[in-house]
PyMOL Python script that loads the backbone (N, CA, C, O; Angstrom):
from pymol import cmd

cmd.read_pdbstr("""\
ATOM      1  N   UNK A   1       7.757 -28.366  13.039  1.00  0.00           N
ATOM      2  CA  UNK A   1       8.072 -26.914  13.181  1.00  0.00           C
ATOM      3  C   UNK A   1       7.196 -26.076  12.214  1.00  0.00           C
ATOM      4  O   UNK A   1       6.701 -25.004  12.561  1.00  0.00           O
ATOM      5  N   UNK A   2       7.024 -26.635  10.949  1.00  0.00           N
ATOM      6  CA  UNK A   2       6.268 -25.906   9.951  1.00  0.00           C
ATOM      7  C   UNK A   2       4.814 -25.791  10.399  1.00  0.00           C
ATOM      8  O   UNK A   2       4.199 -24.735  10.254  1.00  0.00           O
ATOM      9  N   UNK A   3       4.265 -26.880  10.944  1.00  0.00           N
ATOM     10  CA  UNK A   3       2.880 -26.881  11.395  1.00  0.00           C
ATOM     11  C   UNK A   3       2.657 -25.830  12.523  1.00  0.00           C
ATOM     12  O   UNK A   3       1.607 -25.197  12.626  1.00  0.00           O
ATOM     13  N   UNK A   4       3.725 -25.688  13.363  1.00  0.00           N
ATOM     14  CA  UNK A   4       3.541 -24.720  14.492  1.00  0.00           C
ATOM     15  C   UNK A   4       3.613 -23.302  13.921  1.00  0.00           C
ATOM     16  O   UNK A   4       2.905 -22.422  14.410  1.00  0.00           O
ATOM     17  N   UNK A   5       4.442 -23.050  12.904  1.00  0.00           N
ATOM     18  CA  UNK A   5       4.481 -21.800  12.246  1.00  0.00           C
ATOM     19  C   UNK A   5       3.119 -21.384  11.620  1.00  0.00           C
ATOM     20  O   UNK A   5       2.603 -20.283  11.813  1.00  0.00           O
ATOM     21  N   UNK A   6       2.599 -22.352  10.866  1.00  0.00           N
ATOM     22  CA  UNK A   6       1.275 -22.108  10.294  1.00  0.00           C
ATOM     23  C   UNK A   6       0.228 -21.784  11.374  1.00  0.00           C
ATOM     24  O   UNK A   6      -0.530 -20.819  11.280  1.00  0.00           O
ATOM     25  N   UNK A   7       0.231 -22.591  12.339  1.00  0.00           N
ATOM     26  CA  UNK A   7      -0.710 -22.371  13.463  1.00  0.00           C
ATOM     27  C   UNK A   7      -0.540 -20.963  14.079  1.00  0.00           C
ATOM     28  O   UNK A   7      -1.518 -20.269  14.357  1.00  0.00           O
ATOM     29  N   UNK A   8       0.662 -20.588  14.271  1.00  0.00           N
ATOM     30  CA  UNK A   8       0.929 -19.310  14.973  1.00  0.00           C
ATOM     31  C   UNK A   8       0.540 -18.132  14.059  1.00  0.00           C
ATOM     32  O   UNK A   8       0.048 -17.107  14.531  1.00  0.00           O
ATOM     33  N   UNK A   9       0.779 -18.300  12.694  1.00  0.00           N
ATOM     34  CA  UNK A   9       0.376 -17.335  11.778  1.00  0.00           C
ATOM     35  C   UNK A   9      -1.182 -17.120  11.807  1.00  0.00           C
ATOM     36  O   UNK A   9      -1.648 -15.980  11.797  1.00  0.00           O
ATOM     37  N   UNK A  10      -1.947 -18.198  11.841  1.00  0.00           N
ATOM     38  CA  UNK A  10      -3.366 -18.144  11.818  1.00  0.00           C
ATOM     39  C   UNK A  10      -3.904 -17.487  13.021  1.00  0.00           C
ATOM     40  O   UNK A  10      -4.988 -16.906  12.976  1.00  0.00           O
ATOM     41  N   UNK A  11      -3.160 -17.556  14.151  1.00  0.00           N
ATOM     42  CA  UNK A  11      -3.715 -16.885  15.344  1.00  0.00           C
ATOM     43  C   UNK A  11      -3.769 -15.372  15.197  1.00  0.00           C
ATOM     44  O   UNK A  11      -4.675 -14.741  15.741  1.00  0.00           O
ATOM     45  N   UNK A  12      -2.874 -14.802  14.515  1.00  0.00           N
ATOM     46  CA  UNK A  12      -2.698 -13.368  14.480  1.00  0.00           C
ATOM     47  C   UNK A  12      -3.524 -12.737  13.245  1.00  0.00           C
ATOM     48  O   UNK A  12      -3.861 -11.554  13.297  1.00  0.00           O
ATOM     49  N   UNK A  13      -3.812 -13.463  12.244  1.00  0.00           N
ATOM     50  CA  UNK A  13      -4.562 -12.964  11.123  1.00  0.00           C
ATOM     51  C   UNK A  13      -5.988 -13.451  11.234  1.00  0.00           C
ATOM     52  O   UNK A  13      -6.269 -14.595  11.592  1.00  0.00           O
ATOM     53  N   UNK A  14      -6.887 -12.514  10.904  1.00  0.00           N
ATOM     54  CA  UNK A  14      -8.312 -12.852  10.889  1.00  0.00           C
ATOM     55  C   UNK A  14      -9.001 -12.067   9.732  1.00  0.00           C
ATOM     56  O   UNK A  14      -8.439 -11.132   9.162  1.00  0.00           O
ATOM     57  N   UNK A  15     -10.189 -12.483   9.437  1.00  0.00           N
ATOM     58  CA  UNK A  15     -10.947 -11.787   8.346  1.00  0.00           C
ATOM     59  C   UNK A  15     -11.833 -10.712   8.869  1.00  0.00           C
ATOM     60  O   UNK A  15     -12.174 -10.772  10.050  1.00  0.00           O
ATOM     61  N   UNK A  16     -12.222  -9.778   8.150  1.00  0.00           N
ATOM     62  CA  UNK A  16     -13.114  -8.791   8.515  1.00  0.00           C
ATOM     63  C   UNK A  16     -14.562  -9.356   8.672  1.00  0.00           C
ATOM     64  O   UNK A  16     -14.882 -10.427   8.156  1.00  0.00           O
ATOM     65  N   UNK A  17     -15.358  -8.650   9.349  1.00  0.00           N
ATOM     66  CA  UNK A  17     -16.802  -9.092   9.558  1.00  0.00           C
ATOM     67  C   UNK A  17     -17.691  -8.577   8.445  1.00  0.00           C
ATOM     68  O   UNK A  17     -17.826  -7.362   8.302  1.00  0.00           O
ATOM     69  N   UNK A  18     -18.308  -9.445   7.644  1.00  0.00           N
ATOM     70  CA  UNK A  18     -19.147  -9.069   6.516  1.00  0.00           C
ATOM     71  C   UNK A  18     -20.233  -8.053   6.994  1.00  0.00           C
ATOM     72  O   UNK A  18     -20.872  -8.210   8.035  1.00  0.00           O
ATOM     73  N   UNK A  19     -20.381  -7.022   6.161  1.00  0.00           N
ATOM     74  CA  UNK A  19     -21.375  -6.026   6.407  1.00  0.00           C
ATOM     75  C   UNK A  19     -20.877  -4.789   7.209  1.00  0.00           C
ATOM     76  O   UNK A  19     -21.602  -3.807   7.368  1.00  0.00           O
ATOM     77  N   UNK A  20     -19.656  -4.869   7.694  1.00  0.00           N
ATOM     78  CA  UNK A  20     -19.135  -3.754   8.488  1.00  0.00           C
ATOM     79  C   UNK A  20     -18.171  -2.931   7.561  1.00  0.00           C
ATOM     80  O   UNK A  20     -17.627  -3.425   6.574  1.00  0.00           O
ATOM     81  N   UNK A  21     -18.008  -1.617   7.972  1.00  0.00           N
ATOM     82  CA  UNK A  21     -17.022  -0.840   7.357  1.00  0.00           C
ATOM     83  C   UNK A  21     -15.752  -0.721   8.172  1.00  0.00           C
ATOM     84  O   UNK A  21     -15.803  -0.715   9.402  1.00  0.00           O
ATOM     85  N   UNK A  22     -14.656  -0.630   7.531  1.00  0.00           N
ATOM     86  CA  UNK A  22     -13.416  -0.593   8.251  1.00  0.00           C
ATOM     87  C   UNK A  22     -12.343   0.476   7.681  1.00  0.00           C
ATOM     88  O   UNK A  22     -12.219   0.610   6.464  1.00  0.00           O
ATOM     89  N   UNK A  23     -11.668   1.141   8.479  1.00  0.00           N
ATOM     90  CA  UNK A  23     -10.571   1.998   8.080  1.00  0.00           C
ATOM     91  C   UNK A  23      -9.459   0.985   7.578  1.00  0.00           C
ATOM     92  O   UNK A  23      -9.294  -0.118   8.099  1.00  0.00           O
ATOM     93  N   UNK A  24      -8.757   1.440   6.575  1.00  0.00           N
ATOM     94  CA  UNK A  24      -7.697   0.576   6.003  1.00  0.00           C
ATOM     95  C   UNK A  24      -6.619   0.310   7.136  1.00  0.00           C
ATOM     96  O   UNK A  24      -6.061  -0.787   7.173  1.00  0.00           O
ATOM     97  N   UNK A  25      -6.341   1.229   7.995  1.00  0.00           N
ATOM     98  CA  UNK A  25      -5.397   1.060   9.158  1.00  0.00           C
ATOM     99  C   UNK A  25      -5.800  -0.144  10.014  1.00  0.00           C
ATOM    100  O   UNK A  25      -4.971  -0.950  10.435  1.00  0.00           O
ATOM    101  N   UNK A  26      -7.145  -0.226  10.256  1.00  0.00           N
ATOM    102  CA  UNK A  26      -7.653  -1.281  11.102  1.00  0.00           C
ATOM    103  C   UNK A  26      -7.584  -2.633  10.334  1.00  0.00           C
ATOM    104  O   UNK A  26      -7.308  -3.659  10.954  1.00  0.00           O
ATOM    105  N   UNK A  27      -7.816  -2.652   9.070  1.00  0.00           N
ATOM    106  CA  UNK A  27      -7.678  -3.905   8.315  1.00  0.00           C
ATOM    107  C   UNK A  27      -6.213  -4.425   8.354  1.00  0.00           C
ATOM    108  O   UNK A  27      -5.974  -5.632   8.412  1.00  0.00           O
ATOM    109  N   UNK A  28      -5.273  -3.507   8.321  1.00  0.00           N
ATOM    110  CA  UNK A  28      -3.872  -3.886   8.376  1.00  0.00           C
ATOM    111  C   UNK A  28      -3.509  -4.423   9.719  1.00  0.00           C
ATOM    112  O   UNK A  28      -2.621  -5.267   9.841  1.00  0.00           O
ATOM    113  N   UNK A  29      -4.224  -3.916  10.792  1.00  0.00           N
ATOM    114  CA  UNK A  29      -3.983  -4.381  12.117  1.00  0.00           C
ATOM    115  C   UNK A  29      -4.533  -5.787  12.434  1.00  0.00           C
ATOM    116  O   UNK A  29      -3.960  -6.520  13.241  1.00  0.00           O
ATOM    117  N   UNK A  30      -5.649  -6.144  11.787  1.00  0.00           N
ATOM    118  CA  UNK A  30      -6.315  -7.438  12.095  1.00  0.00           C
ATOM    119  C   UNK A  30      -5.890  -8.453  11.261  1.00  0.00           C
ATOM    120  O   UNK A  30      -6.204  -9.607  11.556  1.00  0.00           O
ATOM    121  N   UNK A  31      -5.123  -8.197  10.110  1.00  0.00           N
ATOM    122  CA  UNK A  31      -4.775  -9.357   9.198  1.00  0.00           C
ATOM    123  C   UNK A  31      -3.867  -8.872   8.135  1.00  0.00           C
ATOM    124  O   UNK A  31      -3.406  -7.730   8.126  1.00  0.00           O
ATOM    125  N   UNK A  32      -3.630  -9.750   7.259  1.00  0.00           N
ATOM    126  CA  UNK A  32      -2.737  -9.455   6.055  1.00  0.00           C
ATOM    127  C   UNK A  32      -3.591  -8.894   4.962  1.00  0.00           C
ATOM    128  O   UNK A  32      -3.919  -9.596   4.005  1.00  0.00           O
ATOM    129  N   UNK A  33      -3.959  -7.641   5.083  1.00  0.00           N
ATOM    130  CA  UNK A  33      -4.892  -7.034   4.168  1.00  0.00           C
ATOM    131  C   UNK A  33      -4.324  -6.125   3.041  1.00  0.00           C
ATOM    132  O   UNK A  33      -5.056  -5.597   2.204  1.00  0.00           O
ATOM    133  N   UNK A  34      -3.003  -5.980   3.072  1.00  0.00           N
ATOM    134  CA  UNK A  34      -2.368  -5.041   2.059  1.00  0.00           C
ATOM    135  C   UNK A  34      -2.723  -5.459   0.697  1.00  0.00           C
ATOM    136  O   UNK A  34      -3.078  -4.592  -0.103  1.00  0.00           O
ATOM    137  N   UNK A  35      -2.669  -6.658   0.354  1.00  0.00           N
ATOM    138  CA  UNK A  35      -2.998  -7.121  -1.020  1.00  0.00           C
ATOM    139  C   UNK A  35      -4.485  -6.836  -1.360  1.00  0.00           C
ATOM    140  O   UNK A  35      -4.780  -6.374  -2.462  1.00  0.00           O
ATOM    141  N   UNK A  36      -5.417  -7.107  -0.425  1.00  0.00           N
ATOM    142  CA  UNK A  36      -6.803  -6.784  -0.673  1.00  0.00           C
ATOM    143  C   UNK A  36      -7.038  -5.293  -0.732  1.00  0.00           C
ATOM    144  O   UNK A  36      -7.858  -4.854  -1.539  1.00  0.00           O
ATOM    145  N   UNK A  37      -6.417  -4.545   0.015  1.00  0.00           N
ATOM    146  CA  UNK A  37      -6.483  -3.086  -0.041  1.00  0.00           C
ATOM    147  C   UNK A  37      -6.043  -2.548  -1.394  1.00  0.00           C
ATOM    148  O   UNK A  37      -6.698  -1.718  -2.025  1.00  0.00           O
ATOM    149  N   UNK A  38      -4.883  -3.079  -1.801  1.00  0.00           N
ATOM    150  CA  UNK A  38      -4.361  -2.634  -3.073  1.00  0.00           C
ATOM    151  C   UNK A  38      -5.341  -2.956  -4.244  1.00  0.00           C
ATOM    152  O   UNK A  38      -5.586  -2.104  -5.098  1.00  0.00           O
ATOM    153  N   UNK A  39      -5.865  -4.132  -4.266  1.00  0.00           N
ATOM    154  CA  UNK A  39      -6.857  -4.574  -5.274  1.00  0.00           C
ATOM    155  C   UNK A  39      -8.136  -3.720  -5.205  1.00  0.00           C
ATOM    156  O   UNK A  39      -8.647  -3.272  -6.231  1.00  0.00           O
ATOM    157  N   UNK A  40      -8.649  -3.499  -3.964  1.00  0.00           N
ATOM    158  CA  UNK A  40      -9.858  -2.653  -3.859  1.00  0.00           C
ATOM    159  C   UNK A  40      -9.613  -1.230  -4.403  1.00  0.00           C
ATOM    160  O   UNK A  40     -10.471  -0.668  -5.083  1.00  0.00           O
ATOM    161  N   UNK A  41      -8.445  -0.660  -4.103  1.00  0.00           N
ATOM    162  CA  UNK A  41      -8.129   0.695  -4.622  1.00  0.00           C
ATOM    163  C   UNK A  41      -8.012   0.693  -6.172  1.00  0.00           C
ATOM    164  O   UNK A  41      -8.484   1.593  -6.865  1.00  0.00           O
ATOM    165  N   UNK A  42      -7.347  -0.387  -6.665  1.00  0.00           N
ATOM    166  CA  UNK A  42      -7.208  -0.525  -8.111  1.00  0.00           C
ATOM    167  C   UNK A  42      -8.594  -0.640  -8.767  1.00  0.00           C
ATOM    168  O   UNK A  42      -8.898   0.070  -9.725  1.00  0.00           O
ATOM    169  N   UNK A  43      -9.400  -1.519  -8.250  1.00  0.00           N
ATOM    170  CA  UNK A  43     -10.730  -1.753  -8.791  1.00  0.00           C
ATOM    171  C   UNK A  43     -11.568  -0.487  -8.826  1.00  0.00           C
ATOM    172  O   UNK A  43     -12.415  -0.331  -9.706  1.00  0.00           O
ATOM    173  N   UNK A  44     -11.340   0.434  -7.867  1.00  0.00           N
ATOM    174  CA  UNK A  44     -12.134   1.600  -7.788  1.00  0.00           C
ATOM    175  C   UNK A  44     -11.386   2.828  -8.370  1.00  0.00           C
ATOM    176  O   UNK A  44     -11.731   3.984  -8.125  1.00  0.00           O
ATOM    177  N   UNK A  45     -10.301   2.479  -9.185  1.00  0.00           N
ATOM    178  CA  UNK A  45      -9.500   3.545  -9.831  1.00  0.00           C
ATOM    179  C   UNK A  45      -9.010   4.614  -8.885  1.00  0.00           C
ATOM    180  O   UNK A  45      -9.017   5.793  -9.240  1.00  0.00           O
ATOM    181  N   UNK A  46      -8.580   4.237  -7.683  1.00  0.00           N
ATOM    182  CA  UNK A  46      -8.039   5.147  -6.711  1.00  0.00           C
ATOM    183  C   UNK A  46      -6.508   4.945  -6.693  1.00  0.00           C
ATOM    184  O   UNK A  46      -6.007   3.856  -6.973  1.00  0.00           O
ATOM    185  N   UNK A  47      -5.784   6.029  -6.356  1.00  0.00           N
ATOM    186  CA  UNK A  47      -4.357   5.927  -6.184  1.00  0.00           C
ATOM    187  C   UNK A  47      -3.991   5.292  -4.881  1.00  0.00           C
ATOM    188  O   UNK A  47      -4.844   5.072  -4.021  1.00  0.00           O
ATOM    189  N   UNK A  48      -2.689   4.988  -4.727  1.00  0.00           N
ATOM    190  CA  UNK A  48      -2.251   4.245  -3.529  1.00  0.00           C
ATOM    191  C   UNK A  48      -1.329   5.209  -2.684  1.00  0.00           C
ATOM    192  O   UNK A  48      -0.323   4.785  -2.115  1.00  0.00           O
ATOM    193  N   UNK A  49      -1.710   6.477  -2.635  1.00  0.00           N
ATOM    194  CA  UNK A  49      -0.736   7.428  -2.054  1.00  0.00           C
ATOM    195  C   UNK A  49      -0.449   7.023  -0.576  1.00  0.00           C
ATOM    196  O   UNK A  49       0.703   7.122  -0.154  1.00  0.00           O
ATOM    197  N   UNK A  50      -1.415   6.588   0.197  1.00  0.00           N
ATOM    198  CA  UNK A  50      -1.160   6.278   1.642  1.00  0.00           C
ATOM    199  C   UNK A  50      -1.232   4.753   1.919  1.00  0.00           C
ATOM    200  O   UNK A  50      -1.309   4.306   3.064  1.00  0.00           O
ATOM    201  N   UNK A  51      -1.201   3.957   0.769  1.00  0.00           N
ATOM    202  CA  UNK A  51      -1.283   2.522   1.026  1.00  0.00           C
ATOM    203  C   UNK A  51      -2.694   2.075   1.540  1.00  0.00           C
ATOM    204  O   UNK A  51      -2.872   0.937   1.974  1.00  0.00           O
ATOM    205  N   UNK A  52      -3.646   2.970   1.479  1.00  0.00           N
ATOM    206  CA  UNK A  52      -5.038   2.625   1.906  1.00  0.00           C
ATOM    207  C   UNK A  52      -5.272   2.789   3.342  1.00  0.00           C
ATOM    208  O   UNK A  52      -6.366   2.463   3.803  1.00  0.00           O
ATOM    209  N   UNK A  53      -4.315   3.280   4.124  1.00  0.00           N
ATOM    210  CA  UNK A  53      -4.476   3.363   5.594  1.00  0.00           C
ATOM    211  C   UNK A  53      -5.498   4.336   5.985  1.00  0.00           C
ATOM    212  O   UNK A  53      -6.170   4.171   7.002  1.00  0.00           O
ATOM    213  N   UNK A  54      -5.645   5.411   5.160  1.00  0.00           N
ATOM    214  CA  UNK A  54      -6.651   6.476   5.518  1.00  0.00           C
ATOM    215  C   UNK A  54      -7.906   6.338   4.605  1.00  0.00           C
ATOM    216  O   UNK A  54      -8.584   7.345   4.400  1.00  0.00           O
ATOM    217  N   UNK A  55      -8.249   5.154   4.050  1.00  0.00           N
ATOM    218  CA  UNK A  55      -9.344   4.951   3.301  1.00  0.00           C
ATOM    219  C   UNK A  55     -10.399   4.106   4.038  1.00  0.00           C
ATOM    220  O   UNK A  55     -10.068   3.318   4.923  1.00  0.00           O
ATOM    221  N   UNK A  56     -11.646   4.281   3.665  1.00  0.00           N
ATOM    222  CA  UNK A  56     -12.688   3.400   4.282  1.00  0.00           C
ATOM    223  C   UNK A  56     -13.111   2.352   3.360  1.00  0.00           C
ATOM    224  O   UNK A  56     -13.291   2.598   2.168  1.00  0.00           O
ATOM    225  N   UNK A  57     -13.287   1.131   3.892  1.00  0.00           N
ATOM    226  CA  UNK A  57     -13.618  -0.039   3.057  1.00  0.00           C
ATOM    227  C   UNK A  57     -14.826  -0.693   3.667  1.00  0.00           C
ATOM    228  O   UNK A  57     -15.100  -0.567   4.861  1.00  0.00           O
ATOM    229  N   UNK A  58     -15.567  -1.420   2.787  1.00  0.00           N
ATOM    230  CA  UNK A  58     -16.722  -2.143   3.206  1.00  0.00           C
ATOM    231  C   UNK A  58     -16.360  -3.671   3.099  1.00  0.00           C
ATOM    232  O   UNK A  58     -15.878  -4.121   2.060  1.00  0.00           O
ATOM    233  N   UNK A  59     -16.589  -4.406   4.132  1.00  0.00           N
ATOM    234  CA  UNK A  59     -16.223  -5.838   4.149  1.00  0.00           C
ATOM    235  C   UNK A  59     -17.419  -6.608   3.530  1.00  0.00           C
ATOM    236  O   UNK A  59     -18.528  -6.607   4.064  1.00  0.00           O
ATOM    237  N   UNK A  60     -17.152  -7.238   2.421  1.00  0.00           N
ATOM    238  CA  UNK A  60     -18.074  -8.152   1.777  1.00  0.00           C
ATOM    239  C   UNK A  60     -18.017  -9.489   2.397  1.00  0.00           C
ATOM    240  O   UNK A  60     -19.027 -10.190   2.458  1.00  0.00           O
ATOM    241  N   UNK A  61     -16.840  -9.880   2.872  1.00  0.00           N
ATOM    242  CA  UNK A  61     -16.688 -11.138   3.667  1.00  0.00           C
ATOM    243  C   UNK A  61     -16.173 -12.229   2.776  1.00  0.00           C
ATOM    244  O   UNK A  61     -15.481 -11.951   1.796  1.00  0.00           O
ATOM    245  N   UNK A  62     -16.492 -13.473   3.089  1.00  0.00           N
ATOM    246  CA  UNK A  62     -16.075 -14.639   2.312  1.00  0.00           C
ATOM    247  C   UNK A  62     -14.771 -15.161   2.902  1.00  0.00           C
ATOM    248  O   UNK A  62     -14.252 -14.645   3.892  1.00  0.00           O
ATOM    249  N   UNK A  63     -14.261 -16.216   2.248  1.00  0.00           N
ATOM    250  CA  UNK A  63     -13.133 -16.950   2.786  1.00  0.00           C
ATOM    251  C   UNK A  63     -11.895 -16.017   2.952  1.00  0.00           C
ATOM    252  O   UNK A  63     -11.093 -16.235   3.860  1.00  0.00           O
ATOM    253  N   UNK A  64     -11.735 -14.984   2.087  1.00  0.00           N
ATOM    254  CA  UNK A  64     -10.561 -14.134   2.059  1.00  0.00           C
ATOM    255  C   UNK A  64     -10.761 -12.766   2.666  1.00  0.00           C
ATOM    256  O   UNK A  64      -9.874 -11.912   2.661  1.00  0.00           O
ATOM    257  N   UNK A  65     -11.985 -12.587   3.201  1.00  0.00           N
ATOM    258  CA  UNK A  65     -12.273 -11.293   3.720  1.00  0.00           C
ATOM    259  C   UNK A  65     -12.355 -10.157   2.680  1.00  0.00           C
ATOM    260  O   UNK A  65     -11.674  -9.140   2.811  1.00  0.00           O
ATOM    261  N   UNK A  66     -13.167 -10.335   1.683  1.00  0.00           N
ATOM    262  CA  UNK A  66     -13.195  -9.455   0.497  1.00  0.00           C
ATOM    263  C   UNK A  66     -13.683  -8.118   0.924  1.00  0.00           C
ATOM    264  O   UNK A  66     -14.641  -8.024   1.691  1.00  0.00           O
ATOM    265  N   UNK A  67     -13.030  -7.034   0.432  1.00  0.00           N
ATOM    266  CA  UNK A  67     -13.407  -5.686   0.755  1.00  0.00           C
ATOM    267  C   UNK A  67     -13.610  -4.859  -0.463  1.00  0.00           C
ATOM    268  O   UNK A  67     -13.072  -5.173  -1.525  1.00  0.00           O
ATOM    269  N   UNK A  68     -14.401  -3.770  -0.339  1.00  0.00           N
ATOM    270  CA  UNK A  68     -14.636  -2.837  -1.386  1.00  0.00           C
ATOM    271  C   UNK A  68     -14.298  -1.437  -0.906  1.00  0.00           C
ATOM    272  O   UNK A  68     -14.637  -1.091   0.225  1.00  0.00           O
ATOM    273  N   UNK A  69     -13.624  -0.593  -1.743  1.00  0.00           N
ATOM    274  CA  UNK A  69     -13.270   0.736  -1.391  1.00  0.00           C
ATOM    275  C   UNK A  69     -14.548   1.560  -1.348  1.00  0.00           C
ATOM    276  O   UNK A  69     -15.348   1.536  -2.283  1.00  0.00           O
ATOM    277  N   UNK A  70     -14.734   2.310  -0.220  1.00  0.00           N
ATOM    278  CA  UNK A  70     -15.873   3.351  -0.174  1.00  0.00           C
ATOM    279  C   UNK A  70     -15.394   4.707  -0.366  1.00  0.00           C
ATOM    280  O   UNK A  70     -15.927   5.388  -1.242  1.00  0.00           O
ATOM    281  N   UNK A  71     -14.506   5.161   0.302  1.00  0.00           N
ATOM    282  CA  UNK A  71     -14.007   6.624   0.147  1.00  0.00           C
ATOM    283  C   UNK A  71     -12.697   6.907   0.936  1.00  0.00           C
ATOM    284  O   UNK A  71     -12.328   6.225   1.892  1.00  0.00           O
ATOM    285  N   UNK A  72     -12.059   7.941   0.457  1.00  0.00           N
ATOM    286  CA  UNK A  72     -10.849   8.438   1.176  1.00  0.00           C
ATOM    287  C   UNK A  72     -11.310   9.312   2.360  1.00  0.00           C
ATOM    288  O   UNK A  72     -12.216  10.126   2.181  1.00  0.00           O
ATOM    289  N   UNK A  73     -10.728   9.177   3.541  1.00  0.00           N
ATOM    290  CA  UNK A  73     -10.978   9.937   4.716  1.00  0.00           C
ATOM    291  C   UNK A  73     -10.052  11.059   4.768  1.00  0.00           C
ATOM    292  O   UNK A  73      -8.888  10.888   5.131  1.00  0.00           O
ATOM    293  N   UNK A  74     -10.543  12.298   4.396  1.00  0.00           N
ATOM    294  CA  UNK A  74      -9.775  13.509   4.340  1.00  0.00           C
ATOM    295  C   UNK A  74      -9.033  13.791   5.646  1.00  0.00           C
ATOM    296  O   UNK A  74      -7.869  14.193   5.647  1.00  0.00           O
ATOM    297  N   UNK A  75      -9.704  13.580   6.700  1.00  0.00           N
ATOM    298  CA  UNK A  75      -9.096  13.829   8.054  1.00  0.00           C
ATOM    299  C   UNK A  75      -8.535  12.590   8.658  1.00  0.00           C
ATOM    300  O   UNK A  75      -8.234  12.601   9.852  1.00  0.00           O
ATOM    301  N   UNK A  76      -8.367  11.517   7.928  1.00  0.00           N
ATOM    302  CA  UNK A  76      -7.910  10.282   8.418  1.00  0.00           C
ATOM    303  C   UNK A  76      -9.043   9.479   9.022  1.00  0.00           C
ATOM    304  O   UNK A  76     -10.158   9.986   9.150  1.00  0.00           O
ATOM    305  N   UNK A  77      -8.788   8.272   9.383  1.00  0.00           N
ATOM    306  CA  UNK A  77      -9.790   7.422   9.943  1.00  0.00           C
ATOM    307  C   UNK A  77     -10.055   7.808  11.432  1.00  0.00           C
ATOM    308  O   UNK A  77      -9.084   8.129  12.118  1.00  0.00           O
ATOM    309  N   UNK A  78     -11.131   7.798  11.899  1.00  0.00           N
ATOM    310  CA  UNK A  78     -11.483   8.119  13.310  1.00  0.00           C
ATOM    311  C   UNK A  78     -12.439   7.191  13.893  1.00  0.00           C
ATOM    312  O   UNK A  78     -12.815   7.342  15.056  1.00  0.00           O
TER     313      UNK A  78
END
""", "prot")
cmd.dss("prot")
cmd.show_as("cartoon", "prot")
cmd.util.cbc("prot")
cmd.orient("prot")
């Protein structure tokens, strides 16, 4: 049962594509990115007012889908 649970979890989570920019909301939809978003915001000395959902991030990639904060989107992500 545990192996099935691990397999099922892996099906729904994926990493960002290196070199592309992503809205925080999209990162949250494609995988478990809240921790990476929080770290990227912290590293860039940004607040976490919206949990990163309206911020733009650059995907560095790697095993954990490393991201960097680019900017806050005043009008939200589009």
